[in-house]
N, CA, C and O of each residue as an XYZ file, in Angstrom:
584
protein
N      -7.348    -11.680      8.588
C      -7.681    -10.669      9.476
C      -8.583     -9.574      8.409
O      -8.263     -9.236      7.270
N      -9.774     -9.173      9.181
C     -10.512     -8.267      8.473
C     -10.634     -6.874      9.200
O     -11.058     -6.862     10.355
N     -10.315     -5.811      8.631
C     -10.332     -4.686      9.388
C     -11.686     -3.794      8.768
O     -11.815     -3.604      7.559
N     -12.492     -3.374      9.609
C     -13.624     -2.331      9.359
C     -13.713     -1.357     10.251
O     -13.946     -1.734     11.400
N     -13.598     -0.207     10.072
C     -13.710      0.957     10.804
C     -12.615      1.183     11.814
O     -12.785      1.985     12.733
N     -11.517      0.515     11.677
C     -10.237      0.464     12.592
C      -9.294      1.623     12.352
O      -8.936      1.888     11.204
N      -8.910      2.274     13.321
C      -7.826      3.353     12.906
C      -6.465      2.740     13.492
O      -6.395      2.322     14.648
N      -5.493      2.723     12.680
C      -4.172      2.209     13.086
C      -3.219      3.385     12.797
O      -2.892      3.684     11.648
N      -2.726      4.132     14.056
C      -2.040      5.421     13.700
C      -0.888      5.596     14.825
O      -0.966      5.162     15.974
N       0.102      6.254     14.321
C       1.085      7.007     15.127
C       2.008      5.760     15.805
O       2.262      5.721     17.009
N       2.452      4.777     14.858
C       3.176      3.645     15.229
C       4.627      4.448     14.758
O       4.584      5.060     13.691
N       5.744      4.449     15.443
C       6.778      4.892     14.960
C       8.069      4.141     15.161
O       7.930      3.283     16.033
N       9.064      4.172     14.734
C      10.403      3.426     15.087
C      10.727      2.150     14.257
O      10.448      2.006     13.067
N      11.349      1.256     15.044
C      11.877      0.048     14.446
C      10.516     -0.736     13.835
O      10.437     -1.169     12.685
N       9.574     -0.812     14.751
C       8.351     -1.686     14.166
C       7.355     -0.855     14.051
O       6.256     -1.184     14.499
N       7.535      0.344     13.450
C       6.497      1.354     13.186
C       5.476      1.210     12.161
O       4.559      2.029     12.093
N       5.582      0.101     11.255
C       4.560      0.206      9.979
C       3.530     -0.259     10.470
O       3.609     -1.121     11.346
N       2.215      0.250      9.973
C       1.017     -0.055     10.332
C       0.523     -1.491     10.377
O      -0.003     -1.927     11.400
N       0.665     -2.154      9.405
C       0.046     -3.538      9.516
C       1.074     -4.472      8.570
O       1.377     -4.087      7.441
N       1.483     -5.483      9.015
C       2.292     -6.493      8.240
C       1.376     -7.744      8.094
O       0.552     -8.105      8.934
N       1.665     -8.411      6.795
C       0.859     -9.626      6.597
C       2.096    -10.635      6.194
O       2.949    -10.434      5.330
N       1.970    -11.662      6.974
C       3.243    -12.639      7.111
C       2.575    -14.082      6.678
O       1.349    -14.165      6.602
N       3.287    -15.039      6.441
C       3.319    -16.586      6.318
C       1.906    -16.813      5.610
O       1.000    -17.404      6.197
N       1.776    -16.335      4.381
C       0.431    -16.589      3.612
C      -0.789    -16.066      4.057
O      -1.813    -16.502      3.533
N      -0.881    -15.044      5.096
C      -1.950    -14.571      5.499
C      -2.711    -13.607      4.481
O      -2.157    -13.073      3.520
N      -4.103    -13.449      4.832
C      -4.752    -12.317      4.049
C      -5.215    -11.336      4.892
O      -5.807    -11.658      5.922
N      -4.994     -9.966      4.548
C      -5.710     -8.845      5.157
C      -6.709     -8.302      4.223
O      -6.492     -8.013      3.047
N      -8.032     -8.168      4.976
C      -9.271     -7.409      4.077
C      -9.608     -6.250      4.846
O     -10.062     -6.304      5.989
N      -9.406     -5.319      4.274
C      -9.752     -3.874      4.785
C     -10.912     -3.131      3.914
O     -10.719     -2.774      2.752
N     -12.037     -2.955      4.554
C     -13.346     -2.417      4.104
C     -13.484     -1.123      4.369
O     -14.135     -0.416      3.601
N     -12.992     -0.699      5.310
C     -13.241      0.724      5.899
C     -12.192      1.024      7.155
O     -11.687      0.089      7.775
N     -11.957      2.195      7.421
C     -11.033      2.617      8.368
C      -9.647      3.354      7.942
O      -9.522      3.628      6.748
N      -8.855      3.611      8.620
C      -7.665      4.290      8.473
C      -6.347      3.834      8.935
O      -6.175      3.584     10.128
N      -5.327      3.699      7.998
C      -3.918      3.497      8.625
C      -3.115      4.552      8.109
O      -2.753      4.641      6.936
N      -2.791      5.526      9.233
C      -2.036      6.734      9.083
C      -0.939      7.095     10.000
O      -0.761      6.472     11.048
N      -0.249      8.018      9.658
C       0.790      8.500     10.432
C       1.804      7.620     11.025
O       2.336      7.932     12.091
N       2.111      6.521     10.393
C       3.008      5.369     10.940
C       4.360      5.717     10.249
O       4.394      6.211      9.123
N       5.337      5.468     10.892
C       6.867      5.826     10.384
C       7.504      4.455     10.641
O       7.387      3.884     11.725
N       8.189      3.944      9.591
C       8.929      2.889      9.661
C      10.082      2.907      8.592
O       9.912      3.189      7.406
N      11.311      2.557      9.193
C      12.564      2.318      8.334
C      12.803      1.106      7.865
O      13.776      0.431      8.203
N      11.773      0.690      6.912
C      11.406     -0.457      6.242
C      10.298     -0.308      5.162
O      10.079      0.759      4.588
N       9.663     -1.383      4.945
C       8.621     -1.462      3.912
C       7.316     -1.161      4.257
O       6.717     -1.752      5.156
N       6.811     -0.204      3.538
C       5.391      0.042      3.678
C       4.558      0.499      4.943
O       4.881     -0.048      5.997
N       3.630      1.334      4.983
C       2.673      1.352      5.888
C       1.844      0.104      6.097
O       1.440     -0.247      7.205
N       1.629     -0.507      5.033
C       1.001     -1.868      4.940
C       2.062     -2.853      4.075
O       2.303     -2.500      2.920
N       2.597     -3.871      4.505
C       3.576     -4.617      4.033
C       3.066     -6.287      3.975
O       2.738     -6.972      4.943
N       3.107     -6.675      2.616
C       2.998     -8.060      2.330
C       4.386     -8.472      2.240
O       5.164     -7.981      1.422
N       4.667     -9.275      2.987
C       6.321     -9.479      3.253
C       6.665    -10.696      2.042
O       5.925    -11.558      1.569
N       7.972    -10.401      1.791
C       8.457    -10.868      0.593
C       8.433    -12.625      0.848
O       8.459    -13.347     -0.149
N       8.391    -13.128      1.992
C       8.525    -14.381      2.291
C       7.045    -15.005      2.564
O       6.946    -16.174      2.936
N       6.105    -14.332      2.401
C       4.722    -14.639      2.843
C       3.700    -15.194      1.989
O       2.782    -15.909      2.393
N       3.916    -14.792      0.633
C       3.037    -15.137     -0.496
C       1.431    -14.703      0.134
O       0.439    -15.432      0.103
N       1.500    -13.547      0.601
C       0.228    -13.169      1.272
C      -0.611    -12.346      0.381
O      -0.190    -12.058     -0.740
N      -1.891    -11.901      0.837
C      -2.873    -11.179      0.149
C      -3.352     -9.971      0.832
O      -3.515     -9.990      2.052
N      -3.579     -8.964      0.162
C      -4.017     -7.661      0.789
C      -5.232     -7.267     -0.079
O      -4.991     -6.990     -1.253
N      -6.472     -7.211      0.344
C      -7.778     -6.832     -0.150
C      -8.350     -5.584      0.331
O      -9.008     -5.553      1.371
N      -8.095     -4.406     -0.482
C      -8.356     -3.181     -0.003
C      -9.600     -2.555     -0.657
O      -9.465     -1.830     -1.643
N     -10.910     -2.842     -0.085
C     -12.140     -2.352     -1.009
C     -12.732     -0.978     -0.302
O     -13.773     -0.472     -0.721
N     -11.989     -0.413      0.804
C     -12.492      0.843      1.223
C     -11.631      1.245      2.219
O     -10.885      0.367      2.652
N     -11.539      2.393      2.713
C     -10.749      3.153      3.774
C      -9.642      3.753      3.146
O      -9.535      3.782      1.920
N      -8.681      4.309      4.038
C      -7.663      5.066      3.652
C      -6.170      4.650      4.274
O      -6.041      4.263      5.435
N      -5.255      4.763      3.499
C      -3.674      4.509      3.835
C      -3.027      5.822      3.636
O      -2.649      6.211      2.532
N      -2.919      6.440      4.644
C      -2.322      7.908      4.246
C      -1.416      8.308      5.262
O      -1.508      7.947      6.435
N      -0.475      9.111      4.772
C       0.431     10.076      5.696
C       1.429      9.190      6.298
O       1.846      9.577      7.390
N       1.950      8.003      5.810
C       2.732      7.142      6.425
C       4.064      7.269      5.705
O       4.133      7.656      4.539
N       5.176      6.913      6.473
C       6.650      7.376      6.096
C       7.159      5.876      6.036
O       6.966      5.109      6.980
N       7.774      5.522      4.959
C       8.573      3.993      4.859
C       9.587      4.317      3.736
O       9.529      5.279      2.970
N      10.467      3.408      3.771
C      11.639      3.158      2.727
C      11.100      2.774      1.464
O      11.588      3.329      0.480
N      10.074      1.831      1.269
C       9.497      1.418      0.128
C       7.949      1.289      0.280
O       7.372      0.619      1.136
N       7.381      2.045     -0.696
C       5.809      1.955     -0.648
C       5.071      2.317      0.560
O       5.380      1.847      1.655
N       4.041      3.191      0.385
C       2.908      3.421      1.122
C       2.259      2.133      1.374
O       1.784      1.976      2.499
N       2.154      1.151      0.489
C       1.669     -0.173      0.492
C       3.062     -0.795     -0.529
O       3.488     -0.448     -1.631
N       3.483     -1.866      0.455
C       4.632     -2.686     -0.288
C       3.997     -4.173     -0.123
O       3.529     -4.741      0.864
N       4.173     -4.608     -1.554
C       3.840     -5.929     -1.889
C       4.925     -6.798     -2.394
O       5.414     -6.431     -3.462
N       5.428     -7.917     -1.835
C       6.452     -8.850     -2.531
C       6.082    -10.106     -2.392
O       5.791    -10.598     -1.302
N       6.062    -10.768     -3.565
C       5.775    -12.211     -3.637
C       4.296    -12.530     -3.332
O       4.034    -13.674     -2.961
N       3.302    -11.619     -3.457
C       2.051    -11.561     -3.098
C       1.074    -11.101     -3.907
O       1.377    -11.020     -5.098
N       0.028    -10.790     -3.604
C      -1.202    -10.156     -4.285
C      -1.834     -8.955     -3.543
O      -1.963     -8.931     -2.319
N      -2.249     -7.881     -4.441
C      -2.914     -6.795     -3.795
C      -3.983     -6.308     -4.822
O      -3.708     -5.955     -5.969
N      -5.152     -6.328     -4.315
C      -6.237     -5.847     -5.105
C      -6.992     -4.664     -4.414
O      -7.336     -4.837     -3.245
N      -7.265     -3.543     -4.995
C      -7.514     -2.187     -4.496
C      -8.730     -1.842     -5.310
O      -8.696     -1.660     -6.527
N      -9.822     -1.763     -4.552
C     -11.220     -1.347     -5.346
C     -12.164     -0.531     -4.592
O     -11.760      0.085     -3.606
N     -13.405     -0.465     -4.968
C     -14.372      0.539     -4.102
C     -13.722      1.848     -4.088
O     -13.133      2.316     -5.062
N     -13.837      2.389     -3.024
C     -13.343      3.891     -2.707
C     -12.232      3.840     -1.900
O     -12.024      4.726     -1.071
N     -11.498      2.906     -2.047
C     -10.199      2.950     -1.127
C      -9.323      4.065     -1.787
O      -9.362      4.397     -2.972
N      -8.480      4.614     -0.745
C      -7.612      5.657     -1.130
C      -6.251      5.510     -0.424
O      -6.211      5.379      0.800
N      -5.161      5.531     -1.157
C      -3.781      5.548     -0.720
C      -3.198      6.866     -1.120
O      -2.953      7.074     -2.308
N      -2.925      7.904     -0.066
C      -2.501      9.178     -0.430
C      -1.599      9.856      0.692
O      -1.639      9.607      1.897
N      -0.893     10.637      0.130
C       0.040     11.591      0.871
C       1.174     10.729      1.784
O       1.597     11.187      2.846
N       1.541      9.643      1.332
C       2.460      8.834      2.004
C       3.934      9.177      1.447
O       4.051      9.405      0.243
N       5.014      9.218      2.253
C       6.294      9.761      1.845
C       7.216      8.426      1.881
O       7.159      7.651      2.836
N       8.045      8.221      0.799
C       8.850      7.088      0.730
C      10.351      7.664      0.457
O      10.689      8.434     -0.441
N      11.081      7.136      1.380
C      12.558      7.650      1.445
C      13.460      7.041      0.487
O      14.497      7.675      0.290
N      13.287      5.821     -0.237
C      14.348      5.303     -0.987
C      14.156      5.601     -2.402
O      14.964      5.180     -3.229
N      13.139      6.302     -2.740
C      12.856      6.779     -4.014
C      11.893      5.822     -4.841
O      11.752      6.151     -6.019
N      11.203      4.683     -4.415
C      10.617      3.789     -5.334
C       9.147      3.790     -4.553
O       9.025      3.783     -3.328
N       8.060      3.800     -5.512
C       6.670      3.451     -5.053
C       6.152      4.327     -3.915
O       6.057      3.819     -2.798
N       5.791      5.673     -4.120
C       5.310      6.429     -2.996
C       3.908      5.854     -2.577
O       3.619      5.788     -1.382
N       2.974      5.409     -3.623
C       1.582      4.969     -3.293
C       1.866      3.295     -3.096
O       1.692      2.791     -1.986
N       2.189      2.708     -3.929
C       2.343      1.315     -4.035
C       3.676      0.926     -4.759
O       4.062      1.464     -5.797
N       4.356     -0.101     -4.074
C       5.590     -0.626     -4.607
C       5.239     -1.997     -4.702
O       4.879     -2.588     -3.685
N       5.309     -2.684     -6.001
C       4.847     -4.220     -5.912
C       6.191     -4.870     -6.574
O       6.707     -4.237     -7.495
N       6.726     -5.972     -6.201
C       7.669     -6.690     -6.803
C       7.363     -8.048     -6.662
O       7.113     -8.529     -5.556
N       7.362     -8.864     -7.943
C       6.944    -10.167     -8.002
C       5.679    -10.501     -7.472
O       5.460    -11.377     -6.635
N       4.723     -9.627     -8.099
C       3.600     -9.731     -7.381
C       2.389     -9.340     -8.410
O       2.623     -8.912     -9.540
N       1.194     -9.517     -7.942
C       0.125     -9.066     -8.750
C      -0.650     -7.946     -8.129
O      -0.938     -7.937     -6.933
N      -1.002     -6.938     -9.029
C      -1.648     -5.749     -8.358
C      -2.777     -5.415     -9.345
O      -2.527     -5.222    -10.535
N      -3.977     -5.351     -8.861
C      -5.132     -4.920     -9.491
C      -5.744     -3.723     -8.978
O      -5.940     -3.675     -7.764
N      -6.065     -2.785     -9.671
C      -6.732     -1.391     -9.194
C      -7.998     -1.103     -9.950
O      -7.894     -0.764    -11.130
N      -9.095     -1.194     -9.432
C     -10.391     -1.128    -10.082
C     -11.435     -0.144     -9.215
O     -11.201      0.336     -8.105
N     -12.606      0.022     -9.987
C     -13.759      0.729     -9.193
C     -13.470      2.334     -8.968
O     -13.095      3.005     -9.929
N     -13.592      2.724     -8.120
C     -13.297      4.251     -7.801
C     -12.064      4.416     -6.945
O     -11.984      5.431     -6.253
N     -10.918      3.355     -6.917
C      -9.844      3.517     -5.994
C      -8.889      4.725     -6.400
O      -8.689      4.993     -7.585
N      -8.415      5.310     -5.545
C      -7.629      6.395     -5.762
C      -6.200      6.379     -5.199
O      -6.105      6.122     -3.999
N      -5.041      6.624     -5.914
C      -3.797      6.868     -5.504
C      -3.288      8.248     -5.872
O      -3.271      8.583     -7.057
N      -2.869      9.068     -4.910
C      -2.802     10.410     -4.999
C      -1.818     11.006     -3.991
O      -1.733     10.680     -2.807
N      -1.042     11.981     -4.668
C      -0.206     12.898     -3.729
C       0.750     12.309     -2.771
O       0.829     12.647     -1.590
N       1.483     11.395     -3.356
C       2.255     10.581     -2.569
C       3.707     11.076     -2.954
O       3.890     11.629     -4.039
N       4.717     10.875     -2.073
C       5.955     11.684     -2.354
C       7.166     10.726     -2.349
O       7.570     10.147     -1.340
N       7.655     10.630     -3.470
C       9.289     10.083     -3.720
C       9.834     10.475     -4.965
O       9.149     11.102     -5.773
N      11.214     10.103     -5.230
C      11.632     10.442     -6.248
C      11.649      9.735     -7.494
O      12.078     10.214     -8.544
N      11.136      8.493     -7.343
C      10.692      7.657     -8.704
C       9.423      6.870     -8.447
O       9.322      6.274     -7.375
N       8.565      6.823     -9.233
C       7.440      5.979     -9.121
C       6.420      6.637     -8.011
O       5.859      5.889     -7.211
N       6.220      7.905     -7.987
C       5.365      8.276     -6.892
C       4.070      7.836     -6.610
O       3.573      7.804     -5.485
N       3.380      7.400     -7.951
C       2.021      6.546     -7.755
C       2.203      5.356     -7.484
O       2.033      4.899     -6.354
N       2.585      4.666     -8.514
C       2.883      2.940     -8.443
C       4.273      2.871     -9.034
O       4.708      3.690     -9.844
N       4.927      1.839     -8.569
C       6.250      1.145     -9.031
C       6.084     -0.289     -8.959
O       5.948     -0.866     -7.880
N       6.092     -0.945    -10.192
C       5.972     -2.418    -10.409
C       7.297     -2.702    -10.777
O       7.908     -1.890    -11.473
N       7.909     -3.920    -10.341
C       9.161     -4.210    -10.451
C       9.291     -5.896    -10.576
O       8.566     -6.604     -9.878
N      10.120     -6.392    -11.374
C      10.475     -7.864    -11.449
C       9.369     -8.758    -11.399
O       8.944     -9.151    -10.313
N       8.838     -9.132    -12.538
C       7.732    -10.109    -12.540
C       6.467     -9.844    -11.951
O       5.743    -10.679    -11.409
N       6.196     -8.364    -12.119
C       4.878     -7.873    -11.652
C       3.830     -7.919    -12.642
O       4.134     -7.918    -13.835
N       2.528     -7.963    -12.237
C       1.607     -7.767    -13.153
C       0.692     -6.641    -12.535
O       0.360     -6.752    -11.355
N       0.283     -5.591    -13.260
C      -0.434     -4.406    -13.033
C      -1.667     -4.276    -13.815
O      -1.553     -4.128    -15.031
N      -2.877     -4.314    -13.258
C      -3.953     -3.974    -14.169
C      -4.820     -3.102    -13.520
O      -5.241     -3.377    -12.396
N      -5.148     -2.033    -14.129
C      -6.069     -0.791    -13.807
C      -7.059     -0.649    -14.640
O      -6.830     -0.611    -15.849
N      -8.480     -0.534    -14.084
C      -9.627     -0.583    -14.807
C     -10.617      0.335    -13.895
O     -10.373      0.793    -12.779
N     -11.909      0.492    -14.746
C     -12.850      1.368    -14.124
C     -12.592      2.635    -14.006
O     -11.969      3.212    -14.898
N     -12.988      3.235    -12.982
C     -12.637      4.694    -12.627
C     -11.677      4.940    -11.710
O     -11.800      5.879    -10.923
N     -10.596      4.114    -11.701
C      -9.518      4.003    -10.913
C      -8.606      5.210    -11.428
O      -8.518      5.381    -12.644
N      -7.888      6.099    -10.502
C      -7.221      7.100    -10.637
C      -5.765      7.103     -9.898
O      -5.664      6.796     -8.710
N      -4.649      7.476    -10.700
C      -3.453      7.709    -10.088
C      -3.100      9.157    -10.297
O      -2.989      9.524    -11.467
N      -2.914     10.000     -9.371
C      -2.715     11.394     -9.731
C      -1.793     12.151     -8.705
O      -1.446     11.568     -7.677
N      -1.405     13.388     -8.953
C      -0.736     14.207     -8.238
C       0.599     13.690     -7.399
O       0.811     14.207     -6.303
N       1.389     12.798     -7.843
C       2.427     12.537     -7.209
C       3.733     13.471     -7.520
O       3.847     14.202     -8.503
N       4.455     13.338     -6.737
C       5.778     14.068     -6.803
C       6.977     13.450     -6.160
O       8.065     14.025     -6.201
């Protein structure tokens, strides 16, 4: 699935996450906004642990979402954040990965990508766990987490 200029917003409750990637799927986001979603589970965007999915974020914003783990949650998959993509002002209630929480996955952050001002008690910007690889290059920035 490719998202260009799409706004996904105000999903709340049991199925309130913005976007889920399942069953080996691929999500490409070039522009648009995923914002103001609330979910008592994993991520405003979630690459599910059973999916081996891929998320390619080359533009757009993932902002103001609330979840248990990660503004973006990636488990057993891959996530590449590049271009002018922004992950900001997300709130995580479990204490791990305010911006991105990655477990048993690969995460690459490059270009002018920004992760900023995400709120959690541990790993406000990025939290990588259990067999993860994380590569950050170019002008990518992680800042202002709390």
